[in-house]
N, C-alpha and C positions, 0 to 999 in steps of 0.2 A: 539738625532735623529741621525741615522746612516748616514754616508756620504761616498759615493763610488767614486772611481776613475776608469779610463779606462785603459785597458791593451793594449799598443801599442808598438810594437818592444821589448817586454820583460820588459817594464817599466810601472809602475803605474803612470798615469799622469792625471792632472786636465785639463779641457777644456781650450783651448787658450783664450776664451772669459772670463773665470772665472764664467760663469753662470751655474746654476743648476736648476733641475726640482724637485719639491716635488712629492714623490710617496705617493698616498693616499690609505689607508686601506679601502676597500669597506664595511667591516663589521661595522665600526664606523665613516667612512668618515673623519678620522683624518690623517694628514700627519705623516709618520713614518720614512721616509728616503729621502735622496737627491741623485739624479743621475746626472752625467754630461750632460750638454746641448751642444753637439758637434756642430761644425761648419765646414765650408769648409776646414780650415787648419787642423783640426783633422782628417777629412776623408783622406786628402792628406797624412798625416803622416802614417795613418794606412795602406792605400793601398801601399804606398812606402815600408813600413816595410815588408808587406807580399810579395811584389815583390822581394825585396832583399833576403828574406829568401828562396824564390823559386829558384832564379837564382844563388845565390852565397853563401848562408849560409850553415851551417852544414847539414841542411835538404836536400839540393840538392845532397849531397854526401852520404846520408844514403842509405843502402840497403832496399828493401821492408821488409825484415825480421826485421830489426831494427825499421822501422816505426811501424810495427805491434806490436812489443814489447811495444813501448810507448803507443799505443792505449789501449793495455790490462792493462798496469799499470794505465792509467787514469780510466779505468773501475773499477779497484780495489779501487781507491781513492773515486770514486763516491759511491761505496757500503759502504765505511766506513763513509760517511758523509750524509747518507740518511735523517736523522732526521733534521739536520740543514738546508739542501737545501729545503726540503719539507715545513718546517715552514716559511721560507722566501717567498716561492712561494705562500703559502696560504695567508700570510699577504699582498702580493702584488696584487693578483688577486681575492681573495675571494673564490676560489674553496675549496672544503672540504679537510682537511688535510688527511683524509683517501684516497681520490683520488690522491692527490699530492704525498703522501708517496708511494703509489702503483706504480705510474709512475716513480718516482726517483729510487725506488728499482729495477724496471725492466730495467731502462736506461743503466746499465753497459753491458747488453747483446749486445747492438749495438756495443760497442767498442770491446767486445770479438769477436763477429762474423766478423766484418769488419777487425779487427786486424788480424784475422786468414786468411782472404782473401787477405791481402796485398801482400803476396809473392806467390800468386797462379793465378796471372793474366797472363795467357799464350797467346802468339801470336800464329801464325799458319804458317806452310810452305804450300804454295798453289801449287797444280799441275798446270802446264802451257803447252800450246801448242808450246812454243818456245824452240827448242832443245838446244839452247845455252844461256838460261837464268835460273836464280834461283830467286824465288819470295817468300817473306815472309811478314807477317804483324806483327805489334807490337802495344801495347796500350801505350799511353802517357797521362799524366795529362794535363789539360788546363792551369794551372798556378794559378792566384789569383781568388778565389771564393768569391763572396759577398753572405753571408747567412743571410737572413732576416726572423725573426720568429714572430709569432702572440702572443698576450697576454694571450691566454687561456691555453696554455701548453708550456711555453717558453723552459724549459729544455729538455723535450722529443722531441720537434720539433728541438732543436739544435742537439740532438743526431742523429735524422733522417738525418741531413745534414752534420755535422762534421765528423761522423765516416766514411762514404763512401768517402767523399771528401779527407780526410787525408790519408786513406788507398790507394787511387789512386795516392797520391803523391802531391796533391795540397796544397796551403796555403790558409788561410781563414781570412776574415774580417766578424765577426759576429755582426749583428745589431739587437738586440731585440726590441720589441715594447716599446715605451716610457711609456706605461701604466704598464709594468711589466718587468723591466730590472734588478732588484736587484739580482734575483737568477742566472742570467747569469753572472753577475759580480762576484758573490761569486764562481760560478763554475770555473771562470777563474783562481782563486787562485789554484785550483787543477791542472790546466794545468801547472802552474809553478812547483808544487811539482812533477808532473809526469816526468819532465825533458825535455819537448819540447823545442827546440831551440827558441831563440827570434824571433818574427815575424811570426812564423808558424800559431799561433792562436792569433788574435787581436780582442778585444771586444770594440766597441764604442756604445755610447748611445745618444739619442736625439730625436727630433721630425722628423718623417719621412717626413713631409711636408717641412722641412728645409734642410735635408741632404740626403734624399732618391735619388733624381735625381743625386746629386753629386757622390754618391757611385755607383749606378748602371750604370751611364754614364761614369765613369772614364775610360780612355783609357787603363789602365793597368789591369782592371778587365775583365777576359775572360769568366766567367761563373757566372750566377745569379741563386740562389735557394731561392724561396720565398714562404711563407705560409701566407695567409691573405685574404683580401677582393677581390672580382672580380674587383672593380674599380681600386685598386692599382695594381693588377696583370696586368690589361690592360695597365696601364701607364708604368710598367716595360717592358712589351712585346714591347711596342712602342719604348722605349728608346733603348732596346737591339737590335731592328731591324736596327737601324742606323749603328751599328758596327758589325752586324751579330753575336752578342754574343749568346752563348748557354744558354737556360733557362730551369729550372724546376719550374713549377707553380702549387701549390696546393691551390685552391681557394674555393669558397663557395659551398653550396649544399642546396637542398630542397628535401631530400631523402624520398621516400615512404616506409612505413612499411605495407606490404600487408597481411591481415589475411583472410584465406579461412575458409569456414564452417567446414571443416574436421580437422582443427588444434586442437592441445592441447591448449584449451583456457586459462588455467591458466598459462602455460608456455609462451604463446604469450602475455598475459597481462603484465607479468613481463618484457618481452623483449621490449614491447612498452614503458613502464615506463623508462627502462634503456636508451632507445633511445632518450627520450625527457627531462627527469628530471635530469639525471646524468649530473653533471657539470652545473646545472641550464640551460640546453639547449644550453650552449655556446661551442658547438663542431660543426665542419664543417660537420660531418656525422650525425648530429641529425636527428632522424626519425620524422620530423616535420609534415609530411603528413601521417595520418593513414587511410588506405584504408581497409574497412571492408565489407565482404560479407553480403548482406542484409538479408540472411537467419539466421545469428547469430548476427546481428547488435545490437539489444537491449541487448541481454544477454552478449555480449562481452563488450559493453560499460559500463555496470554495474560493471564488474570486474575491468576494467581500472579505473573507478571513485573511487572505493573502495580503491584501492592502492594509487591513487593520493591524495585523501582526507586525508589519514593517513600520508602523507609525512610531516616531521617536518622541519620547517624553523628555522634557528638559527645560533649560533656561528660555523663557519666552522672548528674550532679546536676541537669541541665537537664530540665524537664518536656517539652521539645520533642524530646529525643533518643529515638530508637527502638532503636538498636543501639550498645552501648558497646564498649570494647576487650576483647580476651581477657585473661585474668588474669595471665599470666606470659610472659616472653620465650621460655621453653622451649615453651610452648603455641603461641605465635605461629609459631615456627620449625616446629613439628610440623605445624600446619595448612597452612602454605605448602608443606611437603614433600608433603602429600597432594594439594594442588591441582596441583602439577607432575607427580606420578605419574598423576593422572587424565588429564591431557592426553597423557602418553606412552602410556597404555593405549588411547587412541582415543576418550575421552569428548569431547563438544563443549561448550565453555563458552559459555553464552548470557548470562551476567551475572557480573560480578566477575572472579575469577581470581587467580592468584598476584600478590603484590606485587612491585614492581620491585626492592626491596631493603629492608633493615631500616629501621625508622623512626629518624629522628635523635633524639639526646637531647632530652628535653623534649616529644617528640611521643608520641601514644598508640599502643598496640599494637593497631591496628585491622586487622581482616580484613574486606574488603568482602563483603556478602552475595553468595554465589556459587551459581549453578545450573548443573548439568551435565545434558545430555541425551545421547542415544545411549549410555546406560549399560546394561551387562549385569550380571546379579547376581553374576557371578564376578569383577568388577573389585574392586580393593582399596577404592575409595571406597564400594562397596556391601557389603563384607564387614567392614571394620574401623571401630571407633568413632573418629571424627575429633575430636569435641568442639569444634566451631566452626560458624559460620553457613554450612554447605555442604550443599546439597540435591542428591541423586542421583535423577534422574527415570527411571522404567522403565515401559514400556508393558506392558499385558496384554490378552488377547483375551476371556477369559471368567472366570467366578467360580473355576473349578477352577484355572486358571493363576495367578490372583491369590493364592490360598491357598498354592499350591505355592511361589511366589516369596517370599511373606511368611515362610513357615516355613523357607526355605532359608537359615538363618543359625545361628551358634553361640549367638547371644543369644536372650533371650526375656523382655525386661522389659516392653515395652508395644507396643500396636498401635492404629491408628485405622481406623474404617470410616465411610464417607460414602455414604449411600443413603437413598432414601425408601421402599424396599421393606421392609415390616415383617417379612416372612418372613426376608429376608436379615439384617436387623438382629438378629433373634432367634437364627438358626441359626449364623451365621458366628463369633461369639465363641467358641463351643465348639470350632471347628476351628482357631483360631489358637493357636499355642504361645507364649503370653505371659501374664505374671502380671496385667497390667491391660489391658483392652480398652475404648477409648472409642468410642462410637457417636454420630456427628454432633456431636462435641465433641472437645477434646484438651487435655491437660495440666491436668486437674482432680484435686486431691487433697483429702483430708479426714482429720482426726484420728480419725474414726469408721470409716474404710474400710481394710481390709487392703491393704498394698502390698508387693510383692516380686517377684522374677523367677523365671523358669524357666531351665533349662540353664545356660550360662555367665554368666547375669545374676545368679546368686547363690542363696542359700538362706535360708529363714526369712521371716517377715513383720514389717513394721513397721506401726504404727497400728491402731486398732480393738481389739476384744477379743482378737484373735489376738496382738497385740503383747505384752500383759502376760504371756501364757502363755510367751512366749519367755524370760522372765526368772524363771520359776518351775519348781521341780521338784515332781513329784507323788509323795507318799509313801503307802504302804499300811500300815495298822496293824491287827494282829490281837490281840484280847483273848479269852482263854479263860475260859469260865464252867463248865468241867467240874469235877465233884466228885471224880473219880477220875483217876489218872494213866494215860495211854495207853502202849502199848508204845514204848520208845525206838528200836526197830529198824524201824519202818514209818512211812511218810509219813502225815501227818494229812490 
């Protein structure tokens, strides 16, 4: 069984307590690795290391060009280790190897892009109405960043946070989910190889319930970037508020995928499946509410059903598998609970449904692709994030009703529109309360494009130029050129 250690201050260390957590492979429910169970002392050491690296280590004296070169070197090393990292991630969270390898293969682009931005953060000379004053602004890093990632895509989410944070000049304490930490610890070895000074990137692991508050509430942490559940995001926001820490929060979603009668129905059906069955529905942008124009409702549903019925469940390492297991037993039970609730509320299950019982030891944590019809938008399966391969289908009569239903949610992370009408494709994105709107496609991301939610789906943006600004503070500087002193009792 693999046994990992944490990277703190450039050293590989065991937890002070000596305790470890078993990492369970969701495909066979067998433990395959041990990760450190960090405590308060480990958090303290990691934050202190990051703070020292920021204030007095070699990192603090590096030019932005030098920092950018390190980021690009890290990107090269990731590209050289795609297969190993992707296999670890698949073993850890059960997502398809095809999906994980595609994510890791794309991951270097974040380090290339933000590595290139590192020395292009220009301040500005401001015009002023003061004849004897010179005024300019400059960007400065926050200092120590706590970066907390979810279990569904630990490495890609780490890239979302690390690349802009480091390009801006910050140092980082990375805390992956206790359910999927191994790939992040393996990635940390590449940090060493790339030549980052000690303490610039620290990786600690353990239960969020045990060390989350200690990390986010630490007085030397100035910025928190979190991806995960709404409940945890709310707790982080509360803790950050006490010290007025800056936060970037990417939380849950209940995204609508809206199919109009004039859409290319085959293309739309593929998009709907991609939105809900990819990653077994364990994505924050999952298109879990399917809104269908009643004029094509039956015809379109047949197409979606045909694809969903053919989806193959199995070994996530196999290229023939379409749907892997959910990541944890806790998630398996949660999803099954929602399926039973949907039936009790009057939804009709036309595919899949609740499992007869928990899987036997050695068997995968599989949830069958499930589709519910006869769904109203006030049902729990239409209101709450399930995070599984579960699709709630809702009819609509016209464009106005579709927008009303789509926006009738506490979330606002993403939405999809399927139509051939160019007017509709141009006008409707502005009417949808979502941070990302896909038109005639779904689940597309880029390191160049801002990503983040509205409403309870979070605050702040990741990716693109907007992301690096999340890790910078803007300072205004005034220089006087006056030859005489002004009155000390009036504002200048």
